[in-house]
C-alpha positions as CSV (number, residue, x, y, z in Angstrom):
1,X,24.3,7.5,1.6
2,X,23.1,8.1,-1.8
3,X,20.0,9.4,-3.5
4,X,18.4,9.6,-6.7
5,X,15.8,12.4,-6.0
6,X,16.9,14.9,-8.3
7,X,16.7,12.8,-11.4
8,X,13.4,11.4,-10.3
9,X,12.5,16.0,-10.0
10,X,13.3,15.7,-13.6
11,X,10.5,13.4,-14.6
12,X,7.9,15.8,-15.8
13,X,4.1,14.9,-15.4
14,X,1.8,14.7,-18.6
15,X,1.4,18.3,-19.3
16,X,-2.5,17.5,-18.8
17,X,-2.9,15.2,-16.4
18,X,-5.2,12.4,-16.7
19,X,-8.1,12.4,-13.7
20,X,-8.5,9.5,-11.6
21,X,-11.2,9.3,-9.3
22,X,-11.6,6.9,-5.9
23,X,-14.6,4.5,-5.4
24,X,-17.4,6.3,-4.1
25,X,-17.5,4.6,-1.2
26,X,-13.9,4.8,-0.5
27,X,-13.9,8.6,1.1
28,X,-15.5,8.8,4.4
29,X,-17.5,11.8,4.4
30,X,-17.7,13.9,7.5
31,X,-21.2,14.6,8.8
32,X,-22.3,18.3,8.7
33,X,-20.3,21.2,10.6
34,X,-20.4,21.1,13.9
35,X,-18.8,23.1,16.7
36,X,-14.7,21.9,17.0
37,X,-13.8,20.5,20.4
38,X,-11.3,22.6,21.9
39,X,-9.0,19.4,23.2
40,X,-6.7,19.1,19.3
41,X,-3.1,19.8,19.5
42,X,-1.6,18.1,16.8
43,X,1.6,16.6,17.9
44,X,5.1,16.7,16.3
45,X,5.9,14.1,13.4
46,X,7.5,11.3,14.2
47,X,11.5,12.1,13.0
48,X,11.9,11.5,9.4
49,X,13.2,8.7,7.9
50,X,16.4,9.4,5.3
51,X,18.7,6.3,6.0
52,X,19.4,3.4,4.2
53,X,16.5,1.2,3.4
54,X,17.9,-2.1,4.4
55,X,15.8,-4.0,7.1
56,X,15.9,-7.3,8.0
57,X,13.2,-10.3,7.3
58,X,11.1,-11.7,10.3
59,X,11.6,-14.9,8.2
60,X,15.6,-14.2,8.1
61,X,16.8,-18.1,8.0
62,X,14.2,-19.6,7.0
63,X,13.7,-22.2,3.9
64,X,12.5,-21.3,0.3
65,X,9.1,-21.0,1.8
66,X,10.1,-18.6,4.3
67,X,7.7,-19.8,6.8
68,X,9.7,-20.2,9.9
69,X,9.5,-17.3,12.6
70,X,12.7,-15.5,13.4
71,X,11.9,-13.3,16.5
72,X,15.3,-11.9,17.1
73,X,15.0,-10.0,12.8
74,X,11.4,-9.2,13.9
75,X,12.6,-7.0,16.9
76,X,15.3,-5.6,14.7
77,X,13.4,-5.0,11.9
78,X,10.7,-3.5,14.4
79,X,13.1,-1.4,16.1
80,X,14.5,-0.2,12.8
81,X,11.2,0.8,11.3
82,X,9.4,2.4,14.1
83,X,9.4,6.1,12.7
84,X,8.0,4.9,9.6
85,X,5.0,2.4,11.0
86,X,4.4,5.5,13.6
87,X,3.8,7.8,10.9
88,X,1.8,5.5,8.7
89,X,-0.5,4.8,12.0
90,X,-0.6,8.3,12.6
91,X,-2.0,9.5,9.3
92,X,-4.2,6.5,9.0
93,X,-5.7,7.6,12.3
94,X,-6.1,11.4,11.5
95,X,-7.7,10.3,8.1
96,X,-10.6,8.3,10.2
97,X,-10.7,11.3,12.5
98,X,-11.2,13.9,10.1
99,X,-13.8,11.7,8.2
100,X,-15.6,11.5,11.7
101,X,-15.7,15.1,12.4
102,X,-14.4,17.0,9.8
103,X,-12.1,19.5,12.1
104,X,-9.6,21.0,9.7
105,X,-7.2,21.0,12.2
106,X,-7.0,17.4,12.3
107,X,-6.5,17.5,8.0
108,X,-3.9,20.4,8.9
109,X,-2.2,18.0,11.0
110,X,-2.0,15.3,8.4
111,X,-0.6,17.4,6.1
112,X,1.8,19.1,8.1
113,X,3.1,15.3,9.2
114,X,3.3,14.6,5.9
115,X,5.3,17.6,4.8
116,X,8.2,17.0,7.5
117,X,9.0,14.1,5.7
118,X,8.3,15.1,2.4
119,X,10.9,18.5,2.9
120,X,13.3,15.4,4.2
121,X,12.9,13.3,0.9
122,X,12.2,10.7,3.3
123,X,12.0,7.0,2.1
124,X,14.1,7.9,-1.0
125,X,17.1,5.9,-0.5
126,X,18.1,3.8,-3.8
127,X,20.5,1.7,-1.3
128,X,17.5,-0.5,-0.1
129,X,17.3,-4.8,0.4
130,X,13.7,-6.7,-0.5
131,X,12.6,-6.2,3.1
132,X,13.5,-2.2,2.3
133,X,11.7,-2.0,-1.0
134,X,8.6,-3.9,0.7
135,X,8.8,-0.8,3.4
136,X,8.2,1.7,0.8
137,X,5.5,0.8,-1.1
138,X,3.3,-0.4,2.2
139,X,4.6,3.2,3.5
140,X,3.3,4.6,0.2
141,X,0.0,3.0,0.2
142,X,-0.6,4.1,3.5
143,X,0.1,7.8,2.9
144,X,-1.7,8.3,-0.7
145,X,-4.8,6.4,1.3
146,X,-4.9,8.9,3.9
147,X,-4.5,11.6,1.8
148,X,-7.2,10.2,-1.0
149,X,-9.8,11.3,2.3
150,X,-8.4,15.0,2.2
151,X,-8.2,15.6,-1.8
152,X,-12.0,14.2,-2.2
153,X,-13.5,14.9,0.6
154,X,-16.3,17.8,1.0
155,X,-15.2,21.4,1.7
156,X,-11.7,20.4,-0.2
157,X,-9.7,20.8,3.0
158,X,-6.8,20.8,1.1
159,X,-7.5,24.0,-0.8
160,X,-5.1,26.8,0.3
161,X,-2.9,24.5,2.1
162,X,0.2,26.1,1.4
163,X,2.5,22.7,1.9
164,X,0.1,20.3,-0.1
165,X,2.2,20.4,-2.9
166,X,5.5,19.6,-1.5
167,X,3.4,16.7,0.2
168,X,2.4,15.4,-3.6
169,X,5.5,16.1,-5.4
170,X,7.3,13.7,-3.1
171,X,4.6,11.2,-2.9
172,X,4.9,11.0,-6.6
173,X,8.8,10.5,-6.3
174,X,8.1,7.7,-3.8
175,X,6.0,6.2,-6.5
176,X,8.6,6.5,-9.2
177,X,11.1,4.8,-6.9
178,X,8.3,2.0,-6.2
179,X,7.9,1.5,-10.1
180,X,11.8,0.6,-10.0
181,X,11.8,-1.7,-7.0
182,X,9.0,-3.6,-8.6
183,X,9.3,-3.6,-12.2
184,X,10.5,-6.7,-14.7
185,X,10.4,-9.6,-12.3
186,X,9.7,-12.7,-14.0
187,X,6.3,-14.2,-13.4
188,X,7.8,-16.8,-10.9
189,X,8.3,-14.3,-8.4
190,X,5.3,-12.1,-9.1
191,X,3.4,-12.2,-5.8
192,X,1.8,-10.1,-2.8
193,X,4.7,-7.9,-3.2
194,X,4.3,-7.0,-6.7
195,X,0.3,-6.6,-6.2
196,X,1.1,-4.1,-2.7
197,X,3.1,-2.3,-4.8
198,X,0.3,-1.6,-7.7
199,X,-2.2,-0.8,-5.2
200,X,0.3,1.8,-3.7
201,X,1.0,3.2,-7.5
202,X,-3.0,2.9,-7.9
203,X,-3.9,5.5,-5.3
204,X,-0.6,7.7,-5.9
205,X,-2.3,7.7,-9.4
206,X,-5.2,9.2,-8.5
207,X,-3.7,11.5,-6.3
208,X,-1.3,12.7,-8.7
209,X,-3.0,12.3,-12.0
210,X,-0.4,10.2,-13.6
211,X,-1.3,7.9,-15.9
212,X,1.6,6.3,-15.9
213,X,1.2,5.2,-12.6
214,X,-2.6,4.3,-13.6
215,X,-1.5,1.9,-16.4
216,X,1.1,-0.3,-14.3
217,X,-1.5,-0.7,-11.4
218,X,-4.0,-1.8,-14.0
219,X,-1.4,-4.0,-15.8
220,X,-0.6,-5.7,-12.6
221,X,-3.8,-6.3,-11.8
222,X,-4.6,-8.2,-14.8
223,X,-1.2,-10.0,-14.5
224,X,-2.2,-11.0,-10.9
225,X,-5.8,-12.1,-12.2
226,X,-4.0,-14.4,-14.9
227,X,-2.0,-16.2,-11.9
228,X,-5.1,-17.5,-10.2
229,X,-5.6,-21.1,-11.3
230,X,-8.8,-23.0,-11.9
231,X,-9.3,-24.2,-8.3
232,X,-8.9,-20.2,-6.8
233,X,-5.0,-20.7,-5.8
234,X,-2.0,-18.9,-6.7
235,X,0.9,-20.6,-6.9
236,X,3.3,-18.4,-5.9
237,X,1.8,-17.9,-2.2
238,X,1.0,-21.5,-2.5
239,X,5.0,-21.7,-1.9
240,X,5.0,-20.2,1.7
241,X,3.6,-23.8,2.8
242,X,1.9,-23.3,6.0
243,X,1.6,-19.8,5.9
244,X,-0.5,-20.2,2.1
245,X,-3.9,-19.8,3.5
246,X,-2.8,-16.1,5.1
247,X,-0.5,-15.2,2.1
248,X,-3.5,-15.6,0.1
249,X,-5.6,-13.4,2.1
250,X,-3.1,-10.4,2.6
251,X,-2.6,-10.9,-1.6
252,X,-6.2,-10.5,-2.0
253,X,-6.2,-7.4,0.2
254,X,-4.5,-5.0,-2.6
255,X,-6.3,-7.1,-5.5
256,X,-9.6,-6.0,-4.0
257,X,-8.3,-2.2,-3.9
258,X,-7.4,-2.6,-7.4
259,X,-10.5,-4.1,-8.6
260,X,-12.6,-1.5,-6.6
261,X,-10.4,1.4,-8.5
262,X,-10.3,0.1,-11.9
263,X,-14.1,-0.2,-12.2
264,X,-14.7,3.4,-10.4
265,X,-12.5,4.6,-13.3
266,X,-14.4,2.9,-16.3
267,X,-11.7,0.0,-16.8
268,X,-13.9,-3.2,-17.8
269,X,-11.9,-6.2,-17.1
270,X,-12.4,-9.6,-19.1
271,X,-14.9,-12.1,-18.2
272,X,-12.0,-14.6,-17.2
273,X,-10.8,-11.8,-15.1
274,X,-14.1,-11.6,-13.2
275,X,-14.1,-15.2,-12.9
276,X,-10.5,-15.9,-12.1
277,X,-11.0,-13.0,-8.9
278,X,-14.3,-14.4,-7.9
279,X,-12.6,-17.9,-7.6
280,X,-9.6,-16.6,-6.0
281,X,-12.5,-14.8,-3.2
282,X,-14.2,-18.0,-2.8
283,X,-10.9,-19.6,-2.1
284,X,-9.5,-17.5,0.3
285,X,-13.2,-17.5,2.2
286,X,-13.3,-21.0,2.6
287,X,-9.8,-21.5,3.5
288,X,-10.8,-19.3,6.2
289,X,-13.7,-21.3,7.3
290,X,-11.8,-24.7,6.6
291,X,-8.3,-24.7,5.7
292,X,-8.2,-28.2,4.4
293,X,-7.7,-27.2,0.7
294,X,-4.6,-25.5,1.4
295,X,-3.7,-28.6,3.8
296,X,-4.3,-30.6,1.1
297,X,-2.5,-28.6,-2.0
298,X,0.5,-27.7,0.0
299,X,0.6,-30.6,2.1
300,X,1.4,-28.5,5.3
301,X,-0.5,-27.5,8.2
302,X,-1.8,-24.0,8.0
303,X,-0.4,-21.8,11.2
304,X,-3.7,-20.2,12.5
305,X,-5.1,-18.0,10.9
306,X,-4.4,-14.2,12.1
307,X,-4.6,-11.6,9.3
308,X,-2.5,-8.9,9.5
309,X,-2.6,-5.8,7.3
310,X,0.8,-5.3,7.0
311,X,3.2,-8.5,7.8
312,X,6.6,-7.8,7.2
313,X,8.2,-9.9,4.0
C-alpha cells in the first residue's frame, strides 16, 4: 500500500489565501442560545478507511451504457465502503443537528469525527479504481459541506478547537488528490463525475481559501454548461440509455451547487452559460413529469425515477 500524502504536504497554500464565501442560504443558522439537552453523547468515529480505493461498481459487467444493475457487486461495494458511508452520514447529520440547536457539543463531535480520520490520513491511497476515485470525491463533498456549517456559523464554533487545523489540512490534501483523479479527461469522458469532483473542490476552496481549487471548479462549471445542447440534454449522460433521465438529474445536483457558489463569489456567467443552465434545469424538470423526450432521444424506456444523492458509478 502506497501513500503520497508527504508529497501533498509539500504543496504550500498561498501566502495570502483568498477568502471565499458560501451562498447566504447555504449555512443553517442556529436559533438564539438555549439550554442544552443533557442527553447528547458523541459516539466513537467509524474506523478510518486507510486501504486501497479499489471498489466494485454496481454496474459491473454491464455494456457501454452501464445501466444494468449487478446486485452482487453492489452488495460488495456497500460492504467495502460501509465505514466511509457511515462517516458521511454522521457528519451530515451532526451539521444539521448543530444548525437546529447550536449545541457546541455537537460541533465538537463533528470535528472529532473528522479528526479521527484526518490523523490517520484516511482516503489518501494513490492505488485507486474509477469507483474508488468517485468515492473519494463524494466523501470530500460531504465532509466539506458539513464543515462549512461550522466554519461560517454564528458564534464560530471552530474557534479554539485544537483539532480543526488538522482536519482542514487533511481536507486540503484530499482535494489535491481529487484534482489529480479527475484531471485532463477528454471532453467525451467529462460527465457527472467531473461535476461532482468540481463541487467538492468548490466547497474545499471555501474551507481552505485555495484559489487553485476555486478556479478549477469554476472552469469545470463552464465546461459543463458548454456541454448542454440546444435541447437541454447532456450528451454524455444520454449514453446511460435507460438511466439517462436519472443521471441528468444526478449531474444537475453538483451544477446547482457550483452555480450558487460561483455567484456568491461574484463570478459572472455569460448569457449563453445562463441560458444553457436554464435549458438543463427545464429539461430535467420536464423529464420528471414525463420522460418521453428522454425515451425518444435514447431509444430506451427510462427506469422508474428514484433520485439518489450518491449512486455508485
